C-alpha positions as CSV (number, residue, x, y, z in Angstrom):
1,M,-18.8,7.8,-10.7
2,D,-18.7,5.1,-8.0
3,F,-15.0,4.4,-8.9
4,Q,-14.1,8.0,-8.6
5,V,-15.7,8.2,-5.1
6,M,-13.6,5.2,-4.2
7,T,-10.5,6.7,-5.6
8,F,-10.7,10.2,-4.0
9,R,-12.7,9.5,-0.9
10,D,-13.1,6.4,1.3
11,R,-13.0,3.1,-0.4
12,R,-14.3,1.3,2.7
13,R,-17.7,2.8,1.9
14,A,-17.8,1.4,-1.6
15,K,-20.5,-1.0,-2.4
16,Y,-20.3,-4.3,-4.1
17,G,-16.7,-5.2,-3.2
18,T,-15.4,-8.5,-4.5
19,K,-12.8,-10.8,-3.0
20,A,-11.6,-12.4,-6.3
21,F,-11.1,-11.5,-9.9
22,P,-13.9,-12.7,-12.2
23,K,-13.4,-15.6,-14.7
24,I,-13.2,-14.0,-18.1
25,P,-15.0,-15.7,-21.0
26,V,-13.1,-16.6,-24.1
27,L,-14.9,-13.9,-26.1
28,F,-17.3,-11.2,-25.1
29,T,-20.6,-11.0,-26.9
30,S,-21.1,-7.2,-26.6
31,I,-19.5,-4.0,-25.4
32,N,-21.8,-4.0,-22.4
33,E,-20.6,-7.4,-21.3
34,A,-17.0,-6.3,-21.7
35,R,-17.7,-3.2,-19.6
36,L,-19.3,-5.3,-16.9
37,Y,-16.3,-7.6,-16.6
38,W,-13.9,-4.7,-16.6
39,D,-15.9,-3.1,-13.8
40,L,-15.6,-6.3,-11.8
41,V,-11.9,-6.4,-12.3
42,I,-11.5,-2.8,-11.0
43,R,-13.8,-3.5,-8.1
44,R,-11.5,-6.3,-7.1
45,V,-8.5,-4.0,-7.3
46,F,-10.1,-1.5,-5.0
47,H,-11.2,-4.2,-2.6
48,W,-7.7,-5.5,-2.3
49,H,-6.1,-2.1,-2.1
50,T,-8.5,-1.0,0.6
51,A,-7.6,-3.9,2.8
52,A,-3.8,-3.6,2.1
53,H,-3.7,0.2,2.5
54,P,-6.1,1.0,5.3
55,T,-4.8,4.6,5.6
56,G,-5.7,5.2,2.0
57,S,-3.7,6.0,-1.2
58,T,-4.7,7.4,-4.6
59,T,-1.9,5.6,-6.4
60,L,-3.2,2.0,-6.3
61,D,0.4,0.8,-5.8
62,Y,0.9,-2.9,-5.2
63,A,3.3,-2.3,-2.2
64,D,3.4,-1.3,1.5
65,V,0.5,-3.6,2.3
66,N,-1.1,-4.1,5.7
67,C,0.9,-7.0,7.3
68,H,-1.9,-7.9,9.6
69,L,-4.2,-8.9,6.7
70,I,-1.6,-11.1,4.9
71,P,-2.1,-14.9,5.3
72,K,0.5,-16.6,7.5
73,G,3.4,-18.0,5.6
74,T,3.6,-15.1,3.2
75,T,5.2,-11.7,3.3
76,P,3.5,-8.5,2.2
77,A,5.8,-8.3,-0.8
78,Q,5.0,-11.9,-1.9
79,K,1.2,-11.2,-1.5
80,A,1.5,-8.0,-3.5
81,I,3.4,-9.8,-6.3
82,E,0.8,-12.6,-6.4
83,E,-2.0,-10.0,-6.6
84,L,-0.2,-8.2,-9.4
85,E,0.3,-11.4,-11.3
86,D,-3.4,-12.2,-11.0
87,F,-4.2,-8.7,-12.2
88,Q,-1.9,-9.1,-15.2
89,E,-3.4,-12.5,-16.1
90,V,-7.1,-11.4,-15.8
91,T,-6.5,-8.1,-17.7
92,E,-4.7,-9.9,-20.5
93,G,-7.6,-12.3,-20.7
94,W,-10.0,-9.4,-20.9
95,Y,-8.0,-7.8,-23.7
96,Q,-8.1,-11.0,-25.8
97,A,-11.8,-11.4,-25.2
98,F,-12.6,-7.8,-26.2
99,L,-10.2,-7.3,-29.1
100,P,-12.5,-8.7,-31.9
101,I,-15.3,-6.4,-30.8
102,F,-12.9,-3.4,-30.6
103,E,-11.5,-4.1,-34.1
104,R,-15.0,-4.3,-35.6
105,T,-15.8,-0.9,-34.3
106,R,-12.8,0.7,-36.1
107,S,-14.8,0.8,-39.3
108,C,-17.4,3.1,-37.9
109,P,-15.6,6.1,-36.3
110,G,-17.7,8.6,-34.4
111,T,-20.5,6.1,-33.7
112,K,-21.7,5.2,-30.2
113,D,-20.1,1.8,-30.4
114,H,-16.9,3.2,-31.7
115,L,-16.6,5.7,-28.8
116,A,-17.7,3.1,-26.2
117,A,-15.1,0.5,-27.4
118,S,-12.4,3.1,-27.6
119,S,-13.1,4.3,-24.1
120,L,-12.9,0.7,-22.8
121,M,-9.7,0.0,-24.6
122,L,-8.2,3.3,-23.2
123,R,-9.0,2.0,-19.7
124,Y,-7.2,-1.2,-20.5
125,F,-4.1,0.4,-21.8
126,S,-4.0,2.8,-18.8
127,S,-4.0,-0.1,-16.5
128,R,-1.0,-1.7,-18.2
129,F,1.3,0.8,-16.5
130,K,1.0,-1.3,-13.3
131,V,2.6,-4.2,-15.0
132,S,4.7,-2.7,-17.7
133,S,6.6,0.5,-18.5
134,E,6.7,0.0,-22.2
135,S,6.4,3.3,-24.0
136,R,3.9,1.9,-26.6
137,Y,1.2,1.8,-23.9
138,Y,1.7,5.5,-23.2
139,H,1.5,6.3,-26.9
140,R,-1.6,4.1,-27.3
141,V,-3.4,5.9,-24.5
142,V,-2.7,9.3,-26.2
143,E,-3.8,8.0,-29.6
144,L,-7.1,6.6,-28.2
145,A,-7.7,9.8,-26.2
146,R,-7.1,12.0,-29.3
147,E,-9.4,9.7,-31.3
148,I,-12.2,10.0,-28.7
149,L,-11.9,13.7,-28.2
150,E,-11.8,14.5,-31.9
151,T,-14.7,12.3,-32.9
152,D,-17.0,12.8,-29.9
153,G,-19.6,15.3,-30.9
154,R,-19.6,16.8,-27.4
155,S,-15.9,17.7,-27.8
156,A,-16.4,19.3,-31.2
157,V,-16.1,22.8,-30.0
158,P,-12.6,23.5,-28.7
159,G,-12.5,25.3,-25.4
160,K,-16.1,24.3,-24.5
161,A,-16.2,22.1,-21.4
162,V,-17.9,18.7,-21.5
163,F,-19.5,17.2,-18.4
164,T,-19.9,13.5,-17.9
165,F,-20.0,11.0,-15.1
166,E,-17.9,8.4,-17.0
167,T,-14.2,8.0,-16.2
168,M,-12.7,7.9,-19.6
169,V,-10.1,10.3,-21.0
170,V,-8.9,12.5,-18.2
171,I,-7.6,9.9,-15.8
172,G,-5.9,8.1,-18.7
173,L,-4.1,11.2,-19.8
174,L,-3.3,12.1,-16.1
175,V,-1.5,8.7,-15.7
176,V,0.4,9.4,-18.9
177,A,1.5,12.9,-17.9
178,T,2.6,11.8,-14.5
179,T,4.4,8.5,-15.3
180,C,5.6,8.5,-18.9
181,P,9.3,9.3,-19.0
182,E,9.1,10.9,-22.5
183,V,8.6,14.6,-22.1
184,D,7.0,15.0,-25.6
185,V,4.4,12.4,-24.8
186,C,3.6,14.1,-21.5
187,R,3.2,17.4,-23.4
188,Q,0.9,15.8,-25.9
189,A,-1.4,14.6,-23.1
190,I,-1.5,18.0,-21.5
191,A,-2.2,19.6,-24.9
192,L,-5.2,17.3,-25.4
193,L,-6.6,18.1,-21.9
194,S,-6.2,21.9,-22.6
195,K,-7.8,21.8,-26.0
196,H,-10.8,19.7,-24.9
197,P,-11.7,20.7,-21.3
198,R,-13.8,18.1,-19.5
199,R,-15.3,17.4,-16.1
200,E,-15.5,13.7,-15.7
201,G,-17.1,13.1,-12.4
202,L,-14.7,14.5,-9.8
203,L,-11.9,15.0,-12.3
204,D,-11.6,18.5,-13.9
205,S,-9.2,18.4,-16.9
206,M,-8.1,22.0,-16.3
207,M,-7.1,21.0,-12.7
208,V,-5.1,18.1,-14.1
209,V,-3.4,20.5,-16.6
210,K,-2.4,22.8,-13.9
211,I,-1.1,20.0,-11.7
212,V,0.9,18.1,-14.3
213,T,2.3,21.2,-15.9
214,W,3.6,22.3,-12.5
215,M,5.1,18.8,-11.9
216,L,6.9,18.7,-15.2
217,D,8.4,22.2,-14.5
218,Q,9.8,20.9,-11.3
219,E,11.4,17.7,-12.7
220,E,15.0,18.3,-13.5
221,G,17.8,16.5,-15.3
222,V,15.9,15.7,-18.6
223,V,18.3,13.9,-20.9
224,D,17.5,13.2,-24.6
225,G,13.8,14.1,-23.9
226,L,13.6,11.6,-21.0
227,I,12.8,12.3,-17.4
228,P,15.1,10.3,-15.0
229,E,13.2,8.3,-12.4
230,S,15.2,10.0,-9.6
231,S,13.7,13.4,-10.4
232,R,10.2,12.2,-11.1
233,L,7.5,13.6,-8.8
234,R,4.7,11.3,-7.5
235,I,1.4,12.5,-6.3
236,V,0.9,11.3,-2.7
237,R,-2.3,13.3,-2.0
238,N,-4.4,15.9,-3.8
239,D,-6.8,17.9,-1.6
240,F,-8.9,19.8,-4.1
241,D,-11.9,22.0,-4.1
242,L,-13.8,22.2,-7.4
243,K,-15.9,25.1,-6.4
244,E,-12.9,27.2,-5.4
245,R,-10.8,25.8,-8.2
246,K,-8.0,25.1,-5.8
247,A,-5.8,22.1,-5.3
248,V,-3.4,21.5,-2.4
249,L,-0.9,19.0,-3.8
250,H,1.3,16.7,-1.8
251,C,4.1,15.0,-3.8
252,S,7.2,12.9,-3.2
253,K,10.3,12.8,-5.3
254,G,11.9,9.7,-6.7
255,K,10.8,6.1,-6.9
256,G,10.1,4.3,-3.5
257,N,10.2,7.6,-1.6
258,D,7.0,8.2,0.3
259,R,8.2,11.1,2.3
260,P,6.1,14.1,1.1
261,L,7.6,17.3,-0.1
262,P,6.1,20.6,1.3
263,P,2.5,21.0,0.0
264,V,1.9,23.3,-2.9
265,T,-1.4,25.2,-3.5
266,L,-2.4,25.6,-7.2
267,W,-5.3,27.5,-8.7
268,W,-6.8,26.9,-12.1
């Protein structure tokens, strides 16, 4: 829940910021230890992003950083690249330390450990989109999300909403649906969110379904099932009201274009 508050509200108010990535052990001894280190990694991302983007952004892009906070002798682009390289290194180390535990839980589907390990691995693969655009990461997120939703007892009844304070499935499928160039994979992500409605903290899956469906309908020029980067919409800001079930969506079009399109009001 703390991370969702940082994402959608004011990161400067977040507690327990960290100025460096943690040193990852060679192997984790438990799922809880892996989760602790992952939380420390993400706290570092938020800490850096808040300093580099003082006006706020929900995209966590490693670009357009605050020049006044960059050490002398470096450019904002250089600092962003260094930060991204550090992030890639520490997350790869985390993956290698966690992989043996994750693989052991594959033999006991539906158990608490299986779901916890799957959720952690889903978070890892969702983070890979910052350093790689390989399609296998999108497919892996959808596979893990489907596995979680179909084996989690709370999601056993299609159409019945699940409420949780953990950020697991919805944000991962949101990332897939808004960044994956393969239309079919985006549609699979939307279908999972529709079939298994969830409220994960501040994220309502039906709000996400409404937003990403509208975005896909606006994106033109699909060729061989792929959305060209030039027509891809990017969420700049989302002002939503869960009580009224309303979202005022601000988007831009095309990579590197921060000029917002006219806002659109969506209801779900």
